[in-house]
N, C-alpha and C positions, 0 to 999 in steps of 0.2 A: 503491500499500500503506500507506496512512495509518489514518486511522481515524474518530472522530468529527467532529463541527463543529471543535472547537477542535483536537485531535490530528490534524486533517487540515492544519493549518499545520505542527503537528510534523514530520508524515511528509514534507510539501513540502522543508521547511528539513532535516528530518533534525536538529534540535536540542533534546540533552537534557541537564538540568542535573545534576549528580551532587548525592547525597544523602550524609548523614554515615554512613548504616547502612544496611545491604539489608533489605528486606522484603518481601511478598508483595504482587504488582501483579497484579489483575484486568485483562480486558480492558475497554477504554473505552467498548465496545458491539459492535455486529455482528461478526463474524470469519467469515474464510474458511478452506475446507481447501486443505490443499495437502502435498506429499510432496518427500523427497529421496531422488536415484536413483545408483547407478553400476552398472558392469557385473554388480555381483553379483546385480543383479535379472535379469538376462538380456535377451533379446529386449522388447519393452514395445510394447504396443498402444496407442498414447499417443489414437485417439480413444475404444477405449472406457474407457480412465482418465478422460478428459475428460468422458463420458458417465456416469461414477460419480462425479461432485461436485467431481472436483479443478480447483481454480480456478489453481493456479500449482505449479513444481515447481523446483527446485533441482537442477542435473545437475553431477557431479564430471569433472574437467578431468582433473585428477591427483593423485596421492600425490608430492609434493613435485616434482622431474623426473625423477624417478628409475621411476615407475612410471604410464606414462600410463593413463589409462582406456578401454579399448578400442572401448568402446560409445558415446565422448561424441559423437562426429559425427553418429550415427546418432540418439542422443536427443535433441540440440541440433535436429536438423533436424525430427524427428518430433514433438515438441512444440509447435514451434511450426504445423506444420503443421496440428496438431489442435487449435489455439486455447487453449493452454495456456500460459499466460503462464510465462516462462523466465526463469533465472537461472545463472550459471555459480558454482561453488565450488571450491576448491583445497585439499586437506589439509597444511597450513602444516609443514615442520618447521625449527625456528629455527636448529637447528645449520646447515643448507644455505644457501646461498646465498641471501639473499631476494630481490635483485633478479635472479636467475637463474629464481628460482622464477616471481615474476611475469611475468618475460618469455615463460615459456614458455606460461602460461596467455595471456596478450596475442596472442602469435603462431598460436596453436593454435585460439583463437576469431576471429581477425580485429580485427573492430571490433563494437560492438554496436549493436542494431538500435532503433528507434523500439518502445516497447512492453518490451524486457527489462527484468530487475531488475539491480539494482546487483550487481555481483560480492562474492563471498564469502569471507574469507580463516577457513578451519577452526582455529582455535586451540584445540588439545588434547594437545600434547607437548611436553615441556620438553627432552627431549634432553639431560638434567642441566646445564641453564646456569643461570645463578642469573638471579631474576626481572627486573634489570636490564636483563640481554642478550635476553630474550626478547623486553621492550616494546620493544628499540630495533631488534630483527630484523622484531618488527611493522610498526614506524614505515618503517623501510625499503621494506617490499614494499606498505604503503598508500601511500607517497609515489612508488611508482614507478606504480602502476597509476592513482593520480590525476593524474599527470605525462600520462600517454599517453591514458586515457579520458577524463579530466576528471569523473570520476565519485566520488562519498565510497562505500566500500566498505562493506558489513555486516559485521561480527564476529559470528563464531559462536563460544563457550563455553558453559562450565559454571560456575555459582556458583562452587563451591569451587576449580574449577580456576582461576580466575581469581583468586580473593582470595589462594588460595596460592601460586601459582606466577608470576604476572605483577604483582599488586599494584599496577595503575598507574591513575591518573586521568587519563591523559594522553588516551585515548582515549573519553571518556565524553560525549562528541558526537557520537560514532559510533553508527549505528543498531545495535542489541542482537539479535542473534537467541540466545537460551538454552535450552540443551538442559537439560531437568527432566523425568523421567518421575513424573508424580505428579497426582493428581485436586484439582480445584479449580482455583487461581492458582500461577503460577511466582513461585519466591524468587529475587530476583534479586540477583547481584553487591552489593556495596555502592557498586561506582563508577557504576552506573545507575540511575536512577530509574524507565525505563519500558523497555518492549520492543517490537519490531516483530513479531518472530516468535517462537515457541514450539514447540519440537521436542518433542513429547510421548508419542512411543513409537517403538521400532524393530520393532514387528509389526503393523502396520496390512495389511490385505489388500484388493485392490483388484481390479474388474473392469481384465484386459488386462496383469496383471504376476501373472505364478507364482513369486513367492517373498514373503514378507515383508518390509514395506518402512517406511521411516521415517515417521512421519506429522508434519505441522506445522500451526502456526495462524496466520495472519497477523490482527494487531491492526488491524480495521477494516472496510469495505465494500470494493465492488468499484471505487468512485469511488475511495477513498482508495489501493488497491494501485494503480491506473492511475498516481494522481500520484506513486508511489514510483518509478515506471518511466522510462527515460531518453528523452531524445528529444521532440518534438512528435508527436502524432497525426499519422497522414496516411492518406489514403484508400487501401487496397492494401496494407497494412502488415500483413494478417491478424488483426488484433487488430479487435474491435468497441468502440472508443471509445463513450462514452454519445452526444455530441453528435453522431457519424456515423449511427445508427439511421436517421434518415430521409433521408441523404443520400449515404451509401456503401453500396448493395446488394452490392457486392466483398466487402466486410466484417463486413456486416451484412444477413445474407439476410432480406427481409421474407414474413411469412406473409401473402400476400393474401389478403383475403374473398372469400367465392364470392358471387357476382352473384346479384342478387335472383331472379332467372328458375331458378337453381339449377345445378349444376355438381359437382365431382368435386374432392376433397382427396387426392392421390396419392403413393405415396410417393418421388416424385423431385423434391417441393416441400420447400421448407424448414418446413413445416407437419408434417412427418412425423418422429418421433425413434425411434430404437432405442435401446434398454438393455439391459446385462448382460452377461457374457463373448461378446468378439464372435468367437471360434472354435465358438460353437454357432448362431450365425446362418448360413445360407445363402441365395444370391441364384441365383433363376432367371432370366437373361435371355429375352425373348422371352416371358414366360407370363403369364398375368391380363392386367389393364388396364394399358395402357400398356407401360412398355418392359420391364417385368419384376416380380417379386415377391420376398418375403423370408419365410421360413419357419424353425421351429423344432421342436424336440419338446416335447410336454407330460408331465410326469412327476406322481407323487404327492407333493407336497411342500406343506408348510402355509406356505412364503412362495414369491412368485417370485424366478424368478434372470432368465431374461428376458423383456421384453415390448416391447411398442409402443404407439405413443402416435400419435394424429392431433390437431392442434389446430384446430376449426370455428370459424370465424366468419363470418356472413353479414352481407350488404351492407344488408339491408333487414329491420325486422322484419315477420315473419310464421311461418305453422305449416308446418314441413320435413319430410320424412320422411328418414332415414338408415340406408341399407344399407353392407353390408360386402361388397367383393369375394371372391368364392369359386372356389375350381378344386377338384375332387374329388382328383386326384393329392398337392395339398398343405395341406387345409385338411378334416382327417380326424378330428379329436377334436371328438366332442359335447358333451364339457365343458368344452370350454377356456371361460373365465372374459372376459367382456365387459364393458365398463361404459361408459356415456354419462354423461358429467358437465358440468354447467352451473349458472349461478346458480342456487341452489336446489334443485336438480336431482341426483340420483346414482340411476342405475338399472342393475342388476347382470343380467346374462345369460348362457345358456350356450344357443350355438346350435343348432337341429334343422337339421341339415343334410340330413336324408331327401328332401327336396324340393327343395334347393336346386341351381341351375342356374349361372346368374354371380354373382349377388347374392343376399342373404339381409336381409330387413329388421331394423334395430334397433329401429325404434319411431320415433314421429311426437312431435314436440315444438315448442313455441313457443318462438321464438327471438327473441331482440333484435337490433338491429342494433349489430354490432360487439361482442356479448357473448362471454366466452371462454367457450368447449364444447370438448370434446376426448371421444375417443373411444380404449379401451385395450383390447388384448388382453394376456393373460399366458400362462405354460406352466406354472402350479400348477394344473393341471389334473385330477389324479387319474388320469391313465392309468399303466399299469400300466410298470415299467419294461423288463420284459421283453418289453413289446409297445408301443412307442411310438406314438403318435399325433402327426402334423404337424399344427402351427398355422400359419395362414398369415396374413402380414400384408402388404396391397399399397396399396388404395384404399378410399374411402368417397364415395358417391353421397348427394350433396344434393339432394334434390327439393321443389320450391315446390307445398305443397298448395293454398293460399288465391290468391286473385286478384294475380297481380302487375301493377301499372299499367302496366308495361312491357312486357309480353309480348306484345301484340297483342290480337285480338277474343278468342278464346279463353281469354286467361289463364293457358294452361298453361306448366308449367315446362318450360324449354328442356332437358330431359334426355331421350334415348331409351330407348323401352321395351324393358327387358331379360328382359321375357317373365315366367314364375312366379316369385314371389318365395317363397322358402320362410319362414311363419311362427315366430315365437320361442317357445321356451317361456321365459315370463315369470313363471315361479314364484319368482323370488330365484334365488340363488345355492345352486343345488341341487344342487353338485358333491358326492361324498363325502368324510367327512373324511378328510386326506390326512396321513400320517405321514411319518416319514424327516426325514434332515437337509436344513438349508436348502443353496441353491445347490449349489456344487461341496464342499463341504465334507462327505466322508463319503460321498456317496450314487454314487459311483464313474463311469464312464465313460458318457456320453451319444450311444447309438448313432443312427446318421441312417438308413442304407442297408443293407438286408440284403446287399448285394452290395459294402459296403465302401468303396462310391465316397465321398469325400470332395469336396464341390461347393465350389470356392474363393467366399467370399462377395463378392470383388471383383469376378468376371467381370462386367464390361457395366455396373459402377455405380461409384459414388462414395460409399463407405462416409464419409467425412469429412463428405461435406454431408448425409448421412442422420442423420447422431447428432450433428450440431452443437445444441448447447445454445441455449434458446432465449433465453439472456441476449443473445444477438447478435439477436434477432428484437425490432422494437419493438412490434411486437402479434402475439398469439396464441403467446407463445413461453412456456416452462415453464422451470421452473428443475429439491449433496445434502451423517482422521478425528483427531482428536485424535491427544522420545525422552530421560533422563538420558542422557548422552551418549556413546556410543559409536560411532565410526564408524571405517571403515577406509579 
């Protein structure tokens, strides 16, 4: 979690030089989006959160020693499993025993693992103590944590709270997480000259969380964020560290290129991603191509809420035909927007399913070896909410059309004949104008089956694998908000 070239060293060493007066300090370069959560957010679908662009999360362990967070273990494990870089924070009460508070956190967490962020002391309560008393209490908490974990903690506070109620320069070389709801750049306490994290809002909305959520920004890119984490990177720690991309498929699943003779990009591979609220995706095991398929409903909205993406790369330059797997029970919408994107190419389609059997052709394309191509299907189809039509996401077939030097005498693609393929309506994006609210906000429930059956998306599938960000893919991957401070 550092930041740019020089600040990368700052994040690694976590050295900040105090200035005589506070000032507005902007990010040094690239930034990353994160959140902080407690049991107030309820049950969280961490895979959906990760797919929504959240790179890191701080998770509350307790309010002092007397209010444990009842969902800490669930959130702590869920963030890790989903590939969200995690950290723990504790709401600190300076009048309570600081060592007892630190011990509570240390015992409940156990030990930090490689890839975890440093722990956070949340300093925003005075308990009617004088500034020097508060500073002393903070120092005792920090000393205990450093003694056990050997990690320099992050201090969370607000500009005026610290200046007015703590007024100490003693901790100016600790990384600052500043809480300030404003546009532009944060105004720092005079004791610090830079910030590592900025809490920008308490009203963020994210897929996988059914409540307003604090939003945070990290001052740096992914490499800087990883530099701030504890421990040495290791294969099997569940985090895709940059150098591991070519050596640790366990942490960094690789989207393999389609052979020169042709092949398939299935929903069970790292080349496939699902986006949007996880509760609106359904998985049907044993249907379609391969192990199963995913589907959701289409709606008349301007902005897509759920969509799927296949990353397609070919091993050899040539001309290829791309087709989508269809099934009459799950590929129902004739207005579902499909897109094929490649270098200098963006074709939008609505599939004509009238003559579709198992595959429907998306088009023929000249594709370069290892070029990044993708196919997407989205739910903003224009279908009426009182008569939703299903949209299916399963597999993409890649057929070699020109001669493959390794394919044998006939030079044909190594792809079985699937019978008649339905033609495409290639007249552009011909969906009717879609009105109505975006996503979940105000559009009401999304019906799935007339019989009311809520099929579980997880049945027979590994949704984390299917929603894993392409940050962890060395090739073919894909790549997403900005609190004054008030926490509970």
